[in-house]
Each structure stands twice: as structure tokens, then as C-alpha cells.
N, C-alpha and C positions, 0 to 999 in steps of 0.2 A: 217796501219789504211787508210780506204778509205775516199778519200775526196769527199763529195758531196756537190754541189751548191744547194742553194733553190732560185729561183727567187723571189725577195725580193721588188718588186714593188706594190703589192697589194694582198690582200687575206689572206689565212690561213698561213702565213710564220712561226709564232712563234710556231705553232703545230707541223708542218713538222720539225723544229728544234729540238724541245723538243724530238720527237720520234726517229729522227735519232741519236741524241746524247746519248740517251738510249740503242741503238744498237752498239754504239761504233764508231760511225763515226766522222769524223772533218767536220764540216760544215762551207760553206762559204756563206755568204748573197751576192747575186748577185744583183748589182744595175748599175754596170758599166761593159763594156765589157772586160775590163782588169782582172775583177774577174772571168771571164770565163777559164782563162788559168790555166793548171795543175789539172782540175777536173777529176774525176774518172766517175762521173754522175750528173745529173741535176733533179732536181725536180721542175715541174711547178704547183704551187699550185692552189686550187680553190680561185674563187673570181669573178670578172665582166670581161668577156673575151673582150668586147668592149674597156672598160677602160685600161685593160691589154696590148690590141694591141697598143692603143694611146700610153701609156708609154713606149713600146718596141720601137716605132718609135722614141719617144722624145729623149730616152736615147740610141739609135743607137744601139740596142740589138737584133732586128728581123733577121738581116741578118747573125750576128755572131752564133746565137743560130741555125738558119737554116743550116748554113754550118757545125757546129760541129754535128749536127743530120745527115747529109748526110754523114759526115765522119766516123759514128758510135759511138758517145758517146751515152751512155745510159741515157734515159731521161724517166721520170715518170710524166705524166700529170693527175691531179686529177679534175675532174669536169671541170672547165673553162680551165684547163691545157690540158685535153682532147680535149677541142673546139680548142685551139691553136695548137695543133700537127696535127689534122686531114686534110687529103689530100683534102677532100671536105666537105661543110657544106650545109645543106638543107636550101636554101633560103637565103644565106650569102656568101660573099666571104671567102675563106679561109685565115689563117693566116701564120702559118710556113709551112703548107701544106707538112708534111713528114711523116706522119704514113698513112698507106693505109687503111684508113677508111673513110665511110660517116657518119656525125654526125647530129643529129637534136637538136637543142638548147632547153633548157626549156621544154623538153618533158613530165617531172613529175609535171607541173603545177607552180603555184606561191609560194611565200615564206610561204605562210600559209599552203600549201599542203606537206611542209617538214614531212618526216617520217624516223624512223630507223627500218631496218629489219634485219634478219641472213641470210647470203648466204653461200652455200656450194660451194667452189671453189675447185675441185678435185685437181688441181696442187699444191693448198697451203693447204688447210685445210677445216674443217666443221665448220658451225656456225661463221662465220666471221662476225662482227658488220659492217654494211653499212649505212651511215648517207646520205640521199638524201634531196638536198637542192636547189629547182630550177633545178634539175640535167637535163642534157642532156641524150641522149642514143646513141648507135652506131646502125645505120640503116643497114649497110651492112659493109663487110670486103672484102679486096683484097685477092687474091690468096697467101697462105702461111701466113696469118694472123691466129693467134690462139685465139680461142673465150674461154676465161678461166671462164666467169660467165654470167648467164641469170638471169634476174627478171621479172616475168610474161610476158615472151615472147620477152623481149627487152635486146640486148646484153650490158652489164654494165661494162664488163671488157674484154680487149683484149690485145694480145702482137704481135706486128710486129717487129720481130727480136730483135733489142735493144731498143724498144720503147714499152712502157708500158702505157696504159691509161684506166681510170675507170670513171664513172658517178657519183661516189659517194665520200665521204669524210672519208677515213680511218684514218686520223689523228685526227678527233673529237671524238675518240673512245679510249680506253685503249688497243684496240687489234693491236698490231704491225705488225702481220704476212704478210700483203701485202707488207708494206714497206720493211721488212725483207726479202721477196722474191725478191723485187728490188734491194736490195743492195747484197744479198747473190747469187742470180741466174743471175743476169744481168751485175752488176758492177764488 
């Protein structure tokens, strides 16, 4: 059984845990660096990236998570989690700076501009439900980064070796294929 941590400081934690449990994973709610030991993978959920960064510092998790990413621990960042992983942010300082992508925050507008679409992701499947809430998008990717999905000309899902980042919230739907891809193909 794969042991997947879910960063549990803020954001859509419960929804990720429920989906991972349904996929047969053992989940660990990560609030302290000791809970990072023994994980097969780590999910960085959506939420508010500035708040998450402050909490990562407060709980002394930023450097331990960065080190694990640099050592090859598979990680999946959704929405704010993608922002945390990005090596570079447009008009902001990066957080973990481990995924070779440039990300623009809030590129899909405000909360009231939220929407749901179906995306075709050739590496994963067709008509995958994607919920966009104040979503970022990937402006550009580094060499070797695989673009997995695009919406209206914007990159919204990409893989950089052991790091997966998406602009939307797959955990807010009943479609578990993206989390299943992370667990079966990357972890």
C-alpha cells in the first residue's frame, strides 16, 4: 500500500484524502516535518498560496519539503500547490522553486469567475472534469517538462519528472483519474 502525505495546513485537504483513500492509499495528514518521513508521495492541495507559504515557514516545512522534492519524492500540486512547486512566478517570489515551470497566479479571474470544464488529457483520458477556482496557469515550461493539458491556449497540467502540477481542482469532482495517474504512474 502506497503511503501518500497530504499537506494539511490549509485548503482542500479532506477532498484529496477521500479520493486517495478510495484509490487504496494510506494517507498521512502532514502538519509537522516528522510526518514527512516514510512517504511514497506528497500532495500539495489547493488553497491560498500566500497563506500556505506563511504556514510552511511557521511549521518549519518549507525546507524539508524542498529537500524531498530535490531528492525525487513524487509530489502533486493542485492550484495553490502548483504555485508552491513552481520554479518561477510572474510578479512574485517563488516558494519551493522545484518544478521547472513559470506560473501566473489568478489568471482565470476572481472567485466569481470559477467554472468547470471537461479536458482531454492524452496521457490520462478523455473528458476529465476540471474545476477552476481563481486558478493559475503555466506560462512556460523548461526543457524536458511534459505538457499534459491545455485549456484555451493556457497550459493547465504538466509533469516535470516526479513533479505533477495542475491549475485546477480534480479533487472537487468525482473523477479520480488524475490522482490515480499520480499514484500509479509517478509514485
